[in-house]
C-alpha positions in Angstrom: 156.0 65.9 170.9 156.1 67.5 167.3 154.2 70.7 167.2 154.0 72.9 164.1 153.1 76.7 164.7 151.7 78.7 161.9 152.2 82.5 162.0 149.4 84.0 159.8 147.6 87.4 159.8 144.0 86.6 161.6 142.8 83.9 164.1 139.3 83.5 163.9 136.8 80.2 163.4 133.5 81.1 161.0 130.9 78.8 160.9 131.8 75.4 158.8 129.4 76.8 156.3 130.2 80.4 156.0 131.1 81.2 152.7 134.6 82.5 152.5 137.7 82.8 150.6 140.1 83.4 153.5 143.5 81.5 153.6 143.6 82.0 157.1 139.9 80.0 158.1 140.3 77.6 154.9 143.7 76.2 156.6 142.2 75.7 159.6 138.8 74.3 158.2 141.2 72.3 156.0 142.6 70.7 159.2 139.3 70.1 161.1 137.3 69.1 158.5 136.8 66.8 155.4 134.6 67.4 152.5 132.9 64.7 149.8 135.7 65.6 147.1 138.7 68.0 147.7 141.0 69.7 145.1 144.0 67.5 143.7 147.6 68.9 142.2 147.3 69.9 138.6 143.5 70.7 138.4 140.2 68.6 139.0 138.9 67.0 142.4 139.5 63.6 144.0 138.2 61.3 146.7 137.9 62.7 150.2 134.6 61.3 152.2 133.4 60.1 148.8 135.5 57.5 147.3 133.1 57.3 144.2 130.6 58.8 142.1 128.4 59.0 139.1 126.7 62.2 137.6 123.6 61.9 135.2 123.9 63.4 131.6 121.9 66.0 132.6 124.1 67.0 135.1 121.4 67.2 137.5 121.8 63.9 140.0 125.0 63.0 141.7 125.2 59.9 143.4 128.2 59.4 146.1 129.8 56.2 147.8 130.8 57.2 151.0 134.0 55.9 152.8 133.0 53.7 155.8 134.4 53.4 158.9 134.8 57.2 159.3 133.8 58.8 162.9 133.4 62.3 163.7 136.1 63.8 166.7 133.2 63.6 169.0 132.8 60.0 168.1 129.6 59.8 166.5 129.6 57.9 162.9 130.0 59.9 159.6 127.6 58.0 157.5 125.0 58.7 155.1 122.6 60.6 157.1 125.3 62.8 159.0 126.3 64.0 155.2 122.8 64.4 154.3 122.5 66.7 157.2 125.8 68.7 156.7 124.6 69.4 152.8 121.1 70.5 153.8 122.5 72.9 156.1 125.0 74.1 154.0 121.9 74.8 151.5 119.8 76.9 154.1 119.4 80.3 152.8 120.6 81.8 156.3 124.0 80.2 155.7 126.8 80.9 153.6 126.9 84.6 154.2 130.3 86.4 153.1 130.2 90.5 153.5 126.5 91.2 153.9 125.6 88.8 151.0 123.5 85.8 152.8 123.0 82.3 151.1 125.5 82.2 148.6 125.5 78.6 148.7 122.0 78.1 148.5 121.5 80.1 145.3 123.4 77.0 143.7 122.1 74.3 146.0 118.0 75.8 146.6 115.6 73.0 145.8 118.3 70.3 146.1 117.0 66.5 147.4 119.3 64.7 149.2 118.4 60.8 149.5 120.2 58.4 151.4 120.1 55.3 149.3 122.0 52.9 152.0 124.2 53.9 155.0 127.3 54.9 152.8 125.6 55.9 149.7 123.8 59.3 149.0 122.2 60.8 145.9 122.1 64.8 145.2 119.3 65.9 142.6 119.7 69.4 141.8 116.9 71.5 140.7 118.6 72.6 137.7 122.0 71.6 135.9 125.2 72.1 137.7 127.9 70.2 136.2 130.5 72.6 138.5 128.8 71.2 141.7 132.2 69.9 143.2 133.4 73.9 143.1 130.6 74.1 145.6 131.1 70.7 147.3 134.8 71.4 148.0 133.7 73.8 150.7 131.4 71.9 151.8 132.8 70.9 155.4 131.0 67.9 156.7 130.1 68.4 160.4 129.0 66.5 163.4 125.2 66.8 163.6 125.1 66.2 167.1 128.0 68.9 168.1 126.3 71.6 165.9 122.9 71.0 167.5 124.0 71.2 170.7 126.8 74.1 170.4 124.4 76.9 170.3 126.4 80.2 169.2 129.6 78.4 170.3 131.9 78.3 167.3 134.3 76.2 168.4 131.8 73.4 169.6 130.2 73.5 166.1 134.2 73.0 164.9 133.7 69.1 164.8 134.6 67.3 161.8 136.2 64.1 160.9 139.8 65.7 159.8 143.3 65.2 160.3 143.0 67.4 163.4 140.8 68.0 166.5 140.3 71.4 167.6 141.6 71.4 171.2 141.9 75.1 171.9 140.4 78.4 170.1 141.3 81.9 171.8 139.9 84.0 169.2 142.2 86.5 167.7 145.5 84.9 169.3 145.6 81.3 168.8 143.8 77.9 167.7 145.1 74.5 168.5 144.6 71.4 167.5 145.8 67.7 167.8 146.2 64.7 165.6 143.4 62.4 164.6 145.6 59.3 164.4 142.5 57.3 162.9 141.9 59.6 160.1 141.3 57.6 156.7 144.6 59.3 155.3 146.5 57.7 157.9 148.1 59.5 161.0 149.0 63.0 160.3 152.2 63.8 160.3 152.4 66.4 163.1 151.2 65.7 166.5 149.6 69.1 167.0 149.0 72.3 165.1 149.1 75.6 166.4 147.7 78.7 164.7 148.9 82.3 165.9 148.5 85.7 165.4 151.2 87.5 163.2 150.0 91.4 163.3 152.3 92.6 160.5 154.3 91.0 158.0 157.5 92.0 159.3 156.3 90.6 162.9 155.7 87.0 160.8 158.8 87.0 159.6 160.8 87.5 162.8 158.4 84.7 164.1 160.3 82.5 161.2 163.4 83.6 162.0 163.4 83.3 165.7 162.0 80.0 165.7 158.7 81.1 167.6 157.0 79.9 164.3 157.7 76.7 161.7 155.5 78.5 159.2 154.7 82.3 158.3 152.3 83.1 155.8 151.9 86.7 154.2 155.7 87.7 154.5 156.9 90.6 153.2 158.6 90.8 149.3 162.2 91.1 151.2 161.8 87.8 153.0 162.7 86.1 149.7 166.1 87.4 150.1 166.7 88.0 153.8 165.3 84.3 154.3 167.4 82.9 151.9 169.5 81.0 154.0 169.7 77.2 154.2 167.7 76.8 157.4 164.6 78.3 155.4 162.5 77.9 152.8 160.4 80.7 150.9 158.0 80.3 148.0 156.5 83.0 145.9 153.3 82.2 144.7 150.6 83.6 142.6 146.9 84.2 144.4 144.0 83.8 142.4 142.4 86.6 143.6 141.3 89.0 140.8 142.0 92.9 141.7 139.7 94.9 139.5 137.7 98.1 139.3 133.9 97.3 138.7 132.1 99.1 136.2 128.5 100.1 136.7 127.3 99.2 133.3 123.6 99.7 134.1 124.1 103.5 134.1 126.4 106.3 133.1 129.2 106.2 131.1 130.3 103.0 131.6 127.0 101.7 130.1 129.3 101.7 127.0 131.2 99.0 126.1 133.2 101.4 124.1 133.9 103.1 127.4 134.9 99.8 129.0 136.9 98.5 126.7 138.9 102.2 125.9 139.5 102.3 129.6 141.4 98.5 129.6 143.0 99.6 126.8 144.7 102.7 128.3 145.9 100.6 131.3 149.7 99.6 131.7 149.4 97.0 134.2 153.2 95.9 134.3 153.7 99.6 135.6 150.8 99.2 138.1 152.4 96.1 139.6 155.7 98.0 139.8 154.5 101.2 141.2 151.4 99.8 143.4 152.9 96.1 144.9 156.5 97.2 144.3 156.4 94.3 141.9 154.5 91.7 143.9 152.0 91.0 141.8 150.9 89.9 138.0 149.1 91.6 135.3 145.5 90.6 134.8 144.1 90.0 131.3 141.1 88.3 131.6 137.9 88.0 134.2 139.8 85.2 136.4 143.6 84.5 136.9 145.3 82.3 134.7 145.5 79.4 137.6 141.9 79.3 136.9 140.0 76.1 135.2 138.6 77.4 132.0 141.1 80.6 131.9 142.5 81.0 128.4 146.2 81.7 128.6 146.8 81.4 124.9 144.2 84.5 124.2 146.2 87.7 123.7 147.1 90.0 126.6 146.0 93.6 126.8 148.5 95.9 125.3 148.3 99.6 125.9 146.8 101.6 123.5 146.0 104.9 123.9 145.0 105.6 120.1 142.8 103.0 120.2 141.3 104.1 123.5 141.0 107.6 122.4 139.3 106.8 119.3 136.9 104.6 121.4 136.2 107.2 124.0 135.6 109.8 121.1 132.9 107.0 119.2 131.1 106.8 122.4 130.5 110.8 122.6 133.6 111.4 125.2 136.4 112.6 122.9 136.9 115.8 125.7 137.2 113.2 128.4 135.2 112.6 131.3 135.0 112.8 134.9 134.2 108.9 136.5 132.7 108.8 140.4 134.7 106.3 142.0 133.7 104.3 145.0 136.8 103.5 147.1 137.3 101.4 150.4 140.2 102.3 152.8 140.9 98.2 152.8 140.3 95.0 151.3 142.2 95.4 149.4 144.5 97.9 151.5 146.3 99.5 148.7 142.9 100.6 147.5 143.3 104.4 147.3 147.1 103.9 146.2 146.0 101.9 143.3 143.2 104.4 142.4 145.9 107.2 142.3 147.9 104.7 140.1 145.0 104.0 137.8 143.8 107.6 137.5 147.4 108.9 136.8 147.5 106.4 133.5 143.9 107.5 132.4 144.7 111.4 132.4 146.3 110.9 129.4 142.7 110.3 127.8 141.6 113.2 130.2 139.9 110.6 132.2 139.8 111.6 135.9 138.2 110.4 139.2 136.0 112.0 141.7 136.2 109.9 145.1 133.7 108.5 147.4 135.9 106.9 149.7 134.6 104.5 152.5 136.4 103.4 155.5 133.4 100.7 156.6 134.5 97.7 154.7 131.2 95.9 155.4 129.1 98.8 154.6 131.1 99.2 151.3 130.4 95.7 150.6 126.7 96.0 151.1 126.5 98.9 148.7 128.0 97.1 146.1 125.6 94.5 146.7 122.8 97.3 146.3 124.4 98.3 143.0 125.3 101.8 144.6 128.7 102.3 143.3 128.7 105.3 141.5 130.3 104.5 138.2 132.8 102.3 139.2 134.4 100.6 142.5 138.0 98.9 143.7 136.9 95.0 144.3 138.4 92.1 144.3 136.8 88.4 142.7 138.0 85.7 144.7 135.9 82.3 144.0 138.1 79.8 142.5 135.0 78.4 140.6 135.1 80.1 137.1 131.2 79.2 137.1 130.8 81.2 140.4 132.4 84.3 139.1 130.2 83.9 136.0 127.0 83.3 138.1 127.6 85.9 140.4 128.6 88.7 138.9 128.5 88.1 135.0 125.0 86.9 134.4 122.2 89.4 134.1 119.3 87.3 134.4 120.7 86.4 138.2 121.5 89.7 139.2 123.7 88.3 141.9 124.9 90.1 144.6 128.2 91.4 143.2 126.3 92.1 139.1 126.7 95.7 138.3 124.6 95.7 135.2 126.7 93.9 132.7 124.7 91.8 129.9 126.1 89.8 126.9 123.9 87.5 125.9 126.7 85.4 123.8 128.1 84.7 127.5 125.1 83.7 129.1 124.4 81.2 126.3 127.8 79.6 127.2 127.0 79.8 130.7 123.6 77.6 129.9 126.1 75.0 128.0 128.8 75.1 130.6 125.6 74.0 133.3 125.1 71.1 131.7 128.1 69.8 130.1 129.4 66.9 132.1 133.1 66.6 130.7 135.3 68.5 132.4 137.3 69.0 128.8 134.7 70.1 126.9 133.5 72.1 129.9 136.9 74.2 130.2 136.8 75.1 126.4 133.2 76.7 127.1 135.1 78.6 129.7 137.7 79.7 127.6 135.0 80.7 125.1 133.9 82.8 128.0 137.0 84.3 128.6 137.6 85.6 124.8 134.4 87.1 124.9 134.9 88.8 128.2 138.0 90.4 126.9 136.6 91.7 123.8 133.7 93.2 126.1 135.0 93.6 129.6 132.4 94.0 132.4 135.5 95.5 134.5 138.6 97.2 134.6 141.5 94.1 134.6 144.3 95.1 136.7 146.3 92.4 138.6 146.9 89.5 140.8 148.8 89.7 143.9 152.0 87.5 144.6 152.0 86.3 147.8 155.3 85.0 150.0 155.1 82.3 152.7 158.2 80.7 154.7 158.7 77.4 155.8 161.7 76.3 158.4 164.2 74.2 156.9 165.1 73.4 153.2 161.8 72.3 151.3 162.9 72.8 147.4 160.2 70.9 146.1 157.4 72.4 148.2 154.6 74.6 146.4 151.4 76.1 148.0 148.2 74.9 146.6 147.1 76.8 143.5 143.9 78.3 145.2 146.4 79.9 147.6 145.2 78.0 150.5 147.9 76.5 152.9 147.2 73.0 153.2 148.7 71.4 156.4 148.3 68.1 155.1 150.6 68.9 152.5 153.1 70.4 154.5 156.7 68.6 154.1 158.5 67.5 157.4 159.7 70.5 159.5 
C-alpha cells in the first residue's frame, strides 16, 4: 500500500469554515474537501464541484451548475441542498473566526440568498456587488450536512467532505491519517494513504526526510537547499505571499501624517533587512501585496532608500529633529518580530527615529489589541490573504473599518475598491488593482518590509515540481514519490 508521509510544523484540524491562511491546515483541508471552484496554475479559478457558472453584469448574482453523482465520504449525496447548507453555514457570523476576529466570511456573505434551482443547480444573490467572490468560495469547503449536525464539538467528525481523501485518524498535535477516495471525480488519487506528522523543528523535519521517515517535509531550514542536494531528494525554494509589515496608526500620532509614513518607507533598506534578519531567505516588499498576488503591479518602481528625501519629508511634517515611536511588538508570528524591530530601528536611527517598545508574549491578546486599534504608533504584523480584495476591504477601506484597519483613509483608493467590486472582467479588474497598488506606494498605509522565502523538500528527483502560488501544499499535485 502506497503511503505518503508529510512532516510539517502543525498538526491540527480547524472547523472547515474557519478562516485560516495556515499552510498546515489548508493542505489537510485540500485533501478532505472540495470547493465550488479552485485555484488553477497561472492564476484564476477553474471548476471543482461546480462545472459551469455565470455572473450577472452587476456582480451580484452567481449561478452554478454542480457536478452530478458526487457523494460525501459518509455516503450522503452532494447536491444543491448540501451545497446550500455549507455556504450558509460559512456565512454565519459565528463562523470564519481567526485570531479573535469573528465572522470574516460573514462580512462578504451577509445577506446572501442561496436558491436551489434544480437538484444540481444553485444561484447565489449577494447583498452588494462582489466580483471577487471566488476568492471567498475557494475556501468554502463543502461539508456533509448530516455529519456536521451529528458531530457536535468533535472536529474530526465534522471533517466529512467529498475530497480525494477521507479522514481516518486524528491525534491532535501528533498525526493525521487519511485514505484514498477511489471514486473522486478527478479519478482515484495517486497515493492510497496520506499521513501528516508533527516535525517539531525545521532541522527535525529535514532529518525526517533524510532518514526516510517522511516523504515530504515543509518548512525546512535554508541549509537543506545544499544538504539535500543529492539525487535522491528535491528541494524547492518558493516565495510566501504573506507580507511582513509594520502597520501604522494612521488615526492619531505622528503616522497620521502621510509624509511621515512615506518618509519611513523611503528610509528602509529592504535588501539589508532580508540579509540581516532572514539570512537571505526573503524578498523585499514594495507594495501592499506580494508580487504573486493578482493585481500586484510588478512594473511599478520599487522603493529605493533615499535618506535625503526622507529627512526632507520629516522636516516638513515637523519632525526635523527626529521622533520616538511607540512600537507594539509580539514575540511570535512573526517569530523574528523582535529581531526585525531591532534591524528596522537601526536603519531609522539615521533619521534620529527610535522605538519605545511594548512587547506582548500572548499572540491572541496581541491580535485582539490590533483589532481594537490599540497598537500605539505602529505594530509588527503580517498580511496573509491571497485575495487583493480582502486585503483592501479588511485593512485599507476606512468606510469598512475592518478588523485590521488602523485609521488609514484614501478616497481615491476607496473609489477604485468600489469600481473593482462591480467589474466582472478579470482583466479590467486587475487593471483597477494595479492603480490601487501605485496609489498605495505613493501614500503607504504601512511600512512595507519583505516576504519570506520558504523551503520544502520531497523524496526523489522532481525537477519540474513547484509549490502552488498561494504557498499551500496541494497533495493532489504531488509527483510520484
